[in-house]
C-alpha positions in Angstrom: 38.9 -4.3 -7.6 35.0 -4.4 -6.9 34.0 -2.2 -3.3 32.4 -4.1 -1.3 28.2 -3.4 -0.7 27.3 -3.4 2.4 23.4 -3.5 4.1 24.2 0.1 4.5 25.0 1.5 1.3 21.5 0.9 0.2 20.2 3.2 2.2 22.5 6.2 1.2 22.3 9.0 -1.4 18.8 10.0 -0.7 17.3 13.6 -0.4 16.8 14.7 3.1 13.4 15.8 2.3 12.9 11.9 1.2 14.4 10.8 5.0 11.6 13.1 6.3 8.9 11.7 3.9 10.3 8.3 4.9 9.5 9.4 8.9 6.5 10.9 9.1 5.6 7.6 7.1 6.9 5.8 9.6 4.7 8.4 12.0 1.4 7.7 10.5 1.9 4.2 9.7 3.0 3.1 13.4 -0.5 5.3 14.6 -2.3 3.2 12.4 -3.2 0.2 15.1 -6.6 0.3 13.8 -6.9 -1.3 10.9 -4.9 -4.5 11.3 -8.0 -5.1 13.9 -10.6 -4.0 12.4 -12.3 -6.8 10.9 -12.1 -8.8 14.2 -13.5 -5.0 16.4 -16.1 -5.2 13.9 -16.8 -8.9 14.3 -16.7 -9.5 17.9 -17.3 -5.6 19.3 -20.4 -5.1 17.3 -21.2 -8.6 17.3 -21.6 -7.8 12.8 -22.1 -11.8 11.1 -18.7 -12.0 8.3 -21.1 -10.6 5.6 -21.6 -7.1 7.0 -18.1 -6.8 7.8 -17.3 -7.2 4.6 -19.6 -4.9 3.3 -17.9 -2.4 5.7 -14.8 -3.4 4.4 -16.0 -3.4 1.0 -17.3 0.9 2.1 -13.1 1.3 3.2 -12.5 0.5 -0.5 -15.0 2.3 -1.7 -13.1 5.6 0.0 -10.3 4.2 -1.2 -10.9 4.4 -5.0 -12.5 8.1 -4.6 -10.7 9.6 -2.4 -7.4 8.0 -4.9 -8.8 9.7 -7.7 -9.7 13.6 -6.4 -6.1 13.2 -4.9 -4.6 12.3 -8.1 -6.8 15.6 -9.5 -6.1 17.4 -6.7 -2.0 16.9 -7.0 -2.0 17.8 -10.6 -3.7 21.1 -9.7 -2.6 22.5 -6.9 0.4 20.2 -5.8 1.3 17.7 -3.4 2.1 19.9 -0.6 -1.5 21.4 0.1 -2.7 17.8 -0.4 -0.7 16.3 1.9 -1.0 18.3 4.5 -4.7 18.5 4.0 -5.2 14.9 3.7 -3.3 14.1 7.0 -4.4 17.0 9.4 -8.7 16.0 8.2 -7.7 12.5 9.4 -6.1 12.1 11.9 -9.7 14.1 13.4 -11.3 11.7 11.7 -10.2 8.7 13.2 -10.6 10.1 16.4 -14.1 11.1 15.5 -14.8 7.8 14.4 -14.9 5.6 18.1 -18.1 7.6 18.8 -20.1 5.6 15.9 -22.0 2.8 16.6 -25.0 2.1 14.1 -23.6 -0.2 10.6 -24.8 2.7 8.6 -22.5 5.2 10.7 -19.7 3.2 10.5 -20.0 2.3 7.0 -20.5 6.0 6.2 -17.8 6.7 8.9 -15.1 4.3 6.9 -16.3 5.6 3.7 -15.1 9.4 4.2 -12.5 8.8 6.5 -10.5 6.4 4.0 -11.5 8.9 1.4 -9.8 11.7 3.2 -6.3 9.8 4.1 -6.2 8.5 0.3 -6.2 11.3 -1.6 -2.5 11.2 0.2 -1.3 8.4 -1.3 -1.1 9.9 -5.1 0.8 13.3 -3.7 3.2 11.6 -1.9 4.6 9.5 -5.0 4.8 12.7 -6.8 6.4 14.1 -3.7 8.8 11.3 -3.9 9.8 12.4 -7.7 10.1 15.9 -6.7 13.2 14.8 -4.1 14.6 11.7 -6.0 16.4 11.1 -9.1 15.7 8.5 -11.9 18.4 6.8 -10.3 17.7 6.1 -6.6 13.6 6.7 -7.7 12.9 2.7 -6.7 15.0 2.8 -3.7 13.4 6.6 -2.7 9.5 4.4 -3.3 11.3 1.3 -0.9 12.7 3.6 1.2 9.0 4.2 2.2 7.8 1.4 1.6 10.1 0.2 4.4 8.9 3.1 7.1 5.5 1.8 5.4 6.7 -1.8 7.2 8.1 -0.6 9.9 5.1 1.2 11.3 2.8 -2.5 10.6 5.8 -4.3 12.3 5.4 -1.9 15.3 2.2 -0.8 15.5 0.2 -4.1 15.5 2.7 -5.3 18.7 1.3 -2.1 20.0 -2.4 -2.3 19.2 -2.3 -5.6 21.1 -0.5 -4.9 23.7 -3.6 -1.7 23.8 -6.5 -3.9 23.3 -5.5 -6.9 25.2 -8.5 -5.4 28.1 -10.8 -5.5 25.1 -10.5 -1.9 24.7 -10.4 0.0 21.4 -10.7 3.3 21.7 -6.7 4.5 22.5 -5.7 3.6 18.9 -8.2 5.8 17.6 -6.4 8.4 20.0 -3.0 7.3 18.6 -3.8 6.9 14.7 -5.6 10.7 14.8 -2.6 12.2 17.0 0.1 10.4 14.6 -1.2 11.9 11.6 -1.6 15.4 13.5 1.9 15.1 14.7 2.5 14.1 10.7 1.7 17.3 9.8 3.4 19.3 12.1 6.3 17.5 10.6 6.0 18.4 7.8 4.7 21.8 7.8 8.6 22.6 9.2 11.0 20.3 7.8 9.9 20.1 3.9 12.2 22.8 2.2 9.5 24.4 -0.9 12.1 25.6 -3.1 12.7 22.3 -4.1 8.6 22.0 -4.7 9.2 25.5 -6.6 11.6 24.5 -8.8 10.8 20.8 -10.0 7.0 22.7 -11.0 9.0 24.6 -12.2 10.6 21.7 -15.2 7.9 19.8 -15.0 5.9 23.0 -16.2 8.5 23.6 -19.1 8.4 19.2 -20.4 4.4 20.2 -21.0 5.1 22.7 -22.9 7.0 20.1 -25.1 5.0 17.0 -24.7 1.1 15.4 -25.3 -0.7 15.3 -22.0 -4.1 16.2 -23.6 -4.0 12.4 -24.3 -6.1 9.8 -22.8 -4.1 7.2 -20.1 -6.6 4.9 -21.4 -4.8 4.8 -24.9 -1.9 3.4 -22.8 -2.5 -0.4 -23.1 0.2 -1.6 -21.4 -0.2 0.7 -19.0 -4.4 -0.7 -18.8 -2.5 -4.2 -18.9 -0.5 -2.7 -16.1 -3.2 -2.4 -13.6 -5.3 -5.2 -14.2 -2.3 -7.2 -13.5 -1.9 -4.7 -9.9 -5.6 -5.0 -8.8 -4.8 -8.4 -9.0 -2.1 -8.6 -6.8 -3.8 -6.5 -4.4 -7.3 -8.6 -4.4 -4.2 -10.9 -2.7 -2.5 -8.2 -0.4 -5.3 -7.4 1.1 -6.2 -11.4 2.8 -3.9 -10.7 5.2 -5.7 -8.0 6.6 -9.4 -9.0 6.2 -9.5 -12.6 5.9 -6.6 -13.6 7.7 -7.3 -12.0 11.4 -11.0 -13.8 11.3 -8.7 -17.0 9.8 -6.4 -16.9 12.5 -8.8 -16.0 15.5 -11.6 -18.9 13.9 -9.3 -22.2 13.5 -6.2 -21.5 15.6 -8.3 -19.5 18.4 -5.2 -17.0 18.4 -5.8 -13.5 20.6 -5.5 -10.4 19.1 -2.0 -10.1 20.5 -1.3 -13.5 19.1 -2.7 -11.9 15.4 -0.5 -9.2 16.1 2.6 -10.6 16.2 2.0 -12.8 13.7 1.2 -9.8 11.2 3.7 -7.8 12.3 6.1 -10.7 11.0 4.9 -9.2 7.6 6.4 -5.6 8.5 8.9 -7.4 10.0 10.2 -9.4 7.2 9.9 -6.4 5.1 11.8 -4.1 7.3 15.2 -6.3 6.9 15.2 -7.4 3.7 13.2 -5.5 0.9 16.4 -2.9 0.6 19.1 -5.4 -0.2 16.7 -7.2 -2.4 15.7 -4.3 -4.5 19.1 -3.2 -4.4 20.2 -6.7 -6.2 18.4 -6.6 -8.7 18.5 -3.0 -9.8 22.0 -4.0 -10.1 20.9 -6.9 -12.0 18.7 -5.1 -14.6 16.2 -7.5 -15.1 12.9 -6.5 -16.1 10.8 -5.2 -14.1 7.8 -7.6 -15.6 10.4 -10.9 -15.1 10.3 -9.5 -11.8 6.7 -8.8 -11.3 5.9 -12.8 -12.6 8.2 -14.1 -9.7 6.2 -11.7 -7.3 3.0 -13.4 -8.8 4.4 -17.0 -8.8 5.2 -16.3 -4.7 2.3 -15.2 -3.8 0.2 -17.9 -5.3 2.3 -20.6 -3.2 1.3 -18.8 -0.1 -2.3 -19.1 -0.4 -1.7 -22.3 -1.6 -0.2 -23.5 1.4 -3.0 -21.4 3.3 -5.1 -24.7 2.3 -2.2 -26.8 4.0 -1.9 -24.3 7.3 -2.7 -26.8 10.4 -0.3 -25.1 12.3 1.8 -22.3 13.3 4.7 -23.3 11.1 2.6 -23.6 7.6 0.8 -20.6 8.5 4.3 -18.5 8.8 5.6 -19.9 5.4 2.4 -18.8 4.0 2.7 -15.2 5.4 6.7 -15.5 4.1 5.2 -16.5 0.6 3.1 -13.7 0.6 5.5 -10.9 2.5 7.8 -12.4 -0.8 5.7 -11.9 -3.0 4.5 -8.2 -1.9 8.4 -7.3 -2.1 9.1 -7.8 -5.7 6.0 -6.4 -6.7 5.7 -3.4 -5.5 9.0 -2.0 -5.0 9.0 -2.4 -8.7 5.1 -1.9 -9.3 5.3 2.1 -7.8 8.1 3.2 -10.2 6.7 1.8 -12.9 4.2 3.4 -13.1 5.5 6.9 -12.3 8.1 6.3 -15.2 4.5 5.9 -17.4 3.2 8.8 -17.0 3.9 12.0 -19.0 4.4 15.5 -17.1 2.3 17.3 -15.6 0.1 14.2 -14.5 2.0 12.1 -12.5 -1.0 12.3 -10.5 -3.6 10.9 -12.4 -1.2 8.1 -13.5 0.1 6.9 -9.8 -4.2 8.0 -8.8 -5.2 4.7 -10.8 -2.6 2.7 -9.9 -3.7 3.3 -6.8 -7.2 3.1 -8.2 -6.7 -0.1 -9.1 -5.4 -1.2 -5.2 -8.4 0.3 -4.2 -11.0 -2.1 -6.3 -9.3 -4.8 -5.2 -9.4 -3.6 -1.8 -13.4 -3.3 -2.5 -14.0 -6.9 -3.7 -11.1 -8.7 -1.5 -13.3 -8.8 1.9 -16.4 -8.7 0.3 -16.0 -11.4 -1.9 -14.0 -14.0 0.7 -16.1 -13.3 3.7 -18.9 -14.1 1.1 -17.4 -17.4 0.4 -15.9 -18.1 3.6 -19.4 -17.9 5.2 -21.3 -19.8 3.1 -18.0 -22.5 2.2 -15.2 -22.1 4.0 -12.2 -20.6 4.1 -10.1 -23.0 2.6 -12.8 -22.6 -0.2 -11.1 -18.8 0.1 -7.7 -19.8 -0.4 -8.2 -21.8 -3.5 -9.9 -19.1 -5.1 -7.1 -16.7 -3.7 -4.6 -18.7 -5.5 -6.3 -19.2 -9.4 -6.5 -15.8 -9.0 -3.0 -15.5 -8.3 -2.4 -17.8 -11.7 -4.0 -15.5 -13.7 -1.7 -12.7 -12.2 0.9 -14.6 -13.9 -0.4 -14.0 -16.4 -1.2 -11.4 -17.6 2.4 -9.8 -16.4 4.0 -12.9 -18.8 1.5 -10.6 -21.2 2.8 -7.6 -20.2 6.3 -8.8 -20.7 5.6 -10.4 -24.1 4.6 -6.7 -25.3 7.4 -4.8 -22.9 9.9 -4.6 -24.5 11.5 -2.2 -21.7 10.1 0.1 -19.5 10.5 3.2 -21.5 12.6 6.0 -19.0 9.5 9.1 -19.9 10.8 11.0 -16.1 14.6 11.0 -16.5 14.8 14.6 -17.3 11.8 15.9 -14.5 14.9 15.7 -11.7 18.3 15.7 -12.0 
């Protein structure tokens, strides 16, 4: 008789370090209260036009693009431990400094530099997860980290909405900075460096028997995957750029109401992502099939926004986009990591993260320009069409791949 799998069983089998990374990620993301309100803060607080807000949000994407590239290179050269500590510490002070910038040029440069430093963290933490997990639980480990991220995104906007109820955004910058410094202290004192040394030695042994000189871009399927990731991210960033402005403009929602609505995304992920991933892992459905289904949900979410003239339809739209996010992001992290050759994990994960950064550059600028010159509905229609293209790209990837090659099974057992 088979043992019945309970909800809590999905959270078993992780190392202590994975739980520490999860805690650090939650503290960092719960403290990151500025970002969900940034477009509104820039639009209302500084009276910037939507076009100017689009440019400022694009500077975040450009900084993210550069930061991921640098972070990936540095992770492969000096290790994820140093990169994570440096990134978190510098970002902590960077968030506090950001509140003292007022000019358009100053803010754009500040956002660029801050995001570049912050996103050095991403490739490093992906490799850290690879170090402290094994092949059988890597997807769930990555999902656990994402769960902490989204739990932070659930609680952060609520707290942020309360703090800025009187249109005072200053506490958000202080909390962002202090949370990053707190994460540094926890990481510094709780992570076991001996496990990192063992991991590094195993990677070096594998590098001796693996060709690490070939260009990543020669892997055409990985390039197709990056294109699909870019399109998915292009749609995803609408949740935190154009949708808050849409909620404020069309429905006259307050910052508190916008925060509560955005927190629905994080709450749904917190409740359902791990059981969904646990179930899908047991069904052995190919990752590429899951990507196609996730893209379909996201596309439907934007189609619903076209008709979202009341709160219930708006919530259905967020539900569909969130389901797509769960299905794609949970497995795409593992797909990218498992494609990496030993010693190049940082570069592979950097390119994966850079596809999101490039989407962040284009998403807000493109959409705010369309909204200002046409309408919100025009933007939602365009996003739905882009979603259809994403479905096709993942369909092509599925056709090209019979199975995902388990390249990294032997790194950590």
